[in-house]
C-alpha positions as CSV (number, residue, x, y, z in Angstrom):
1,X,-8.7,-7.5,19.0
2,X,-11.8,-5.4,19.7
3,X,-9.8,-3.3,22.2
4,X,-7.1,-2.7,19.5
5,X,-9.7,-1.9,17.0
6,X,-11.5,0.6,19.4
7,X,-8.0,2.1,20.1
8,X,-7.5,2.8,16.4
9,X,-10.9,4.2,16.1
10,X,-10.2,6.6,19.1
11,X,-6.8,7.6,17.8
12,X,-8.1,8.1,14.2
13,X,-9.5,11.4,15.3
14,X,-6.2,12.8,16.7
15,X,-5.0,15.8,14.9
16,X,-1.7,14.1,14.1
17,X,-3.4,11.1,12.6
18,X,-3.5,12.3,8.9
19,X,0.3,12.9,9.2
20,X,0.9,9.5,10.5
21,X,-1.3,8.1,7.8
22,X,0.7,9.9,5.2
23,X,4.0,8.7,6.6
24,X,2.8,5.1,6.7
25,X,1.5,5.2,3.2
26,X,4.9,6.8,2.0
27,X,6.9,4.2,3.8
28,X,4.8,1.3,2.5
29,X,5.6,2.2,-1.1
30,X,9.3,2.3,-0.6
31,X,10.6,0.4,2.5
32,X,8.0,-0.9,4.9
33,X,5.7,-4.0,4.7
34,X,2.9,-2.3,6.7
35,X,0.0,-0.9,4.5
36,X,-1.8,2.2,5.5
37,X,-5.3,0.6,5.2
38,X,-5.5,-0.5,8.9
39,X,-5.3,3.2,9.8
40,X,-7.2,4.7,6.8
41,X,-10.3,2.6,7.5
42,X,-10.8,3.6,11.1
43,X,-10.1,7.3,10.2
44,X,-12.8,7.2,7.7
45,X,-15.2,5.4,10.0
46,X,-14.4,8.0,12.8
47,X,-14.8,11.0,10.4
48,X,-16.6,10.1,7.3
49,X,-16.7,13.7,6.0
50,X,-12.9,13.4,5.6
51,X,-13.0,10.3,3.5
52,X,-11.9,11.9,0.3
53,X,-9.2,14.0,1.7
54,X,-7.8,10.9,3.6
55,X,-7.9,8.9,0.3
56,X,-6.0,11.8,-1.4
57,X,-3.4,11.8,1.4
58,X,-2.9,8.0,1.0
59,X,-2.7,8.4,-2.8
60,X,-0.3,11.3,-3.0
61,X,2.1,10.0,-0.2
62,X,2.0,6.5,-1.7
63,X,3.0,7.9,-5.1
64,X,5.7,10.0,-3.7
65,X,6.9,7.0,-1.7
66,X,6.7,5.0,-4.9
67,X,9.0,7.6,-6.6
68,X,11.5,7.2,-3.7
69,X,11.4,3.4,-4.2
70,X,11.9,4.1,-8.0
71,X,15.0,6.3,-7.1
72,X,16.4,3.6,-4.9
73,X,16.1,1.1,-7.7
74,X,17.6,3.5,-10.2
75,X,20.4,5.0,-8.3
76,X,21.0,2.9,-5.2
77,X,20.0,-0.6,-6.3
78,X,23.3,-2.2,-5.2
79,X,23.5,-0.4,-1.9
80,X,20.0,-0.2,-0.7
81,X,17.6,-1.9,-3.1
82,X,19.0,-5.3,-2.8
83,X,19.1,-4.9,1.0
84,X,15.4,-4.0,1.2
85,X,14.5,-6.9,-1.2
86,X,16.6,-9.4,0.8
87,X,15.1,-8.1,4.1
88,X,11.6,-9.2,2.9
89,X,12.9,-12.2,0.9
90,X,11.7,-10.6,-2.3
91,X,14.9,-11.1,-4.5
92,X,13.1,-13.9,-6.5
93,X,10.0,-11.7,-6.9
94,X,12.3,-8.9,-8.3
95,X,13.8,-11.3,-10.8
96,X,10.4,-12.4,-12.0
97,X,9.1,-8.9,-12.2
98,X,12.0,-7.9,-14.4
99,X,10.9,-10.3,-17.1
100,X,7.1,-9.6,-16.6
101,X,7.8,-5.8,-17.2
102,X,9.1,-6.6,-20.7
103,X,5.7,-8.1,-21.6
104,X,3.2,-6.3,-19.5
105,X,4.8,-3.1,-18.1
106,X,2.2,-0.6,-17.0
107,X,-0.3,-3.2,-16.2
108,X,1.8,-4.7,-13.5
109,X,1.9,-1.4,-11.8
110,X,-1.8,-0.9,-12.1
111,X,-2.5,-4.4,-11.0
112,X,-0.1,-4.2,-8.1
113,X,-1.8,-1.1,-6.7
114,X,-5.0,-3.0,-6.2
115,X,-3.5,-6.2,-4.6
116,X,-1.7,-7.2,-1.4
117,X,1.5,-7.7,-3.5
118,X,4.1,-5.5,-1.8
119,X,4.2,-2.4,-3.9
120,X,7.9,-1.5,-3.0
121,X,8.9,-4.5,-5.2
122,X,7.3,-2.9,-8.1
123,X,8.7,0.6,-7.4
124,X,12.3,-0.7,-6.9
125,X,12.1,-3.0,-9.9
126,X,10.8,-0.1,-12.1
127,X,13.8,2.0,-11.1
128,X,16.3,-0.9,-11.5
129,X,15.2,-1.7,-15.0
130,X,15.0,2.1,-16.0
131,X,11.1,1.9,-16.6
132,X,9.9,5.2,-18.0
133,X,9.4,7.5,-14.9
134,X,6.4,9.4,-16.4
135,X,4.6,6.2,-17.1
136,X,5.4,4.8,-13.8
137,X,4.1,7.9,-11.9
138,X,0.8,7.9,-14.1
139,X,0.2,4.3,-13.5
140,X,0.9,4.6,-9.7
141,X,-1.6,7.5,-9.5
142,X,-4.2,5.5,-11.2
143,X,-3.6,2.3,-9.3
144,X,-3.1,3.8,-5.8
145,X,-5.9,6.3,-6.3
146,X,-8.3,3.5,-7.3
147,X,-7.5,1.5,-4.2
148,X,-7.7,4.3,-1.7
149,X,-10.7,6.1,-3.2
150,X,-12.6,2.8,-3.6
151,X,-11.9,2.1,0.1
152,X,-13.0,5.7,0.9
153,X,-16.2,5.3,-1.0
154,X,-17.0,2.0,0.7
155,X,-16.4,3.2,4.2
156,X,-18.0,6.7,3.6
157,X,-21.2,5.1,2.3
158,X,-21.4,2.0,4.6
159,X,-19.1,3.0,7.6
160,X,-21.5,2.7,10.3
161,X,-22.7,-0.8,9.3
162,X,-19.2,-1.8,8.4
163,X,-18.0,-0.5,11.9
164,X,-20.4,-2.8,13.7
165,X,-19.3,-5.8,11.6
166,X,-15.6,-4.9,11.9
167,X,-16.0,-4.8,15.7
168,X,-17.8,-8.1,15.7
169,X,-15.1,-10.0,13.5
170,X,-12.1,-8.0,14.5
171,X,-9.9,-11.0,15.2
172,X,-11.0,-13.0,12.2
173,X,-10.5,-9.9,9.9
174,X,-7.1,-9.1,11.3
175,X,-6.0,-12.7,10.8
176,X,-7.4,-12.5,7.3
177,X,-5.6,-9.3,6.5
178,X,-2.2,-10.7,7.8
179,X,-2.9,-13.7,5.7
180,X,-3.5,-11.6,2.6
181,X,-0.3,-9.7,3.2
182,X,1.6,-13.0,3.5
183,X,-0.1,-14.3,0.5
184,X,1.0,-11.3,-1.4
185,X,4.6,-11.9,-0.5
186,X,4.2,-15.5,-1.5
187,X,2.6,-14.8,-4.8
188,X,5.5,-12.5,-5.7
189,X,8.2,-15.0,-4.4
190,X,6.7,-18.2,-6.0
191,X,4.8,-17.2,-9.1
């Protein structure tokens, strides 16, 4: 895992890395299960002065990807939305979120943006139930911005120390992050 981590740190300085980060962040909000954080963090560690612009890239592309997920739910739910949800076994989560939106609405979007619960479930659900698009976008900017800018602040301030720690515990951390991602899916499916 240390070699993989070092590979990411090395590639984080490539001139195409911000584009890849944006694409990953965009896709995670609409169709992909892979979060941008494993690329964002090494990029901030490699170039701490770019922390804020990288957080902004993640925030904006995530929100735009969220709008695409919203549109899938609104206009293409039967054709694409159900297929995406079925692919990740998230249909039960979708059904639960529909009822939760009636009671908690915007708070679900904000809470989701800060957790490992798959964001695409929220974006597609919002579109499928016709949740107010303006409220959706504002809540997405708040939640995704908080997440990415908090990460940027943490790794900007403590990047060198965290880099040493991350290299030392790369395997355990990778397993833990995979576990959190799986836990996010399980929370959505079974709660």
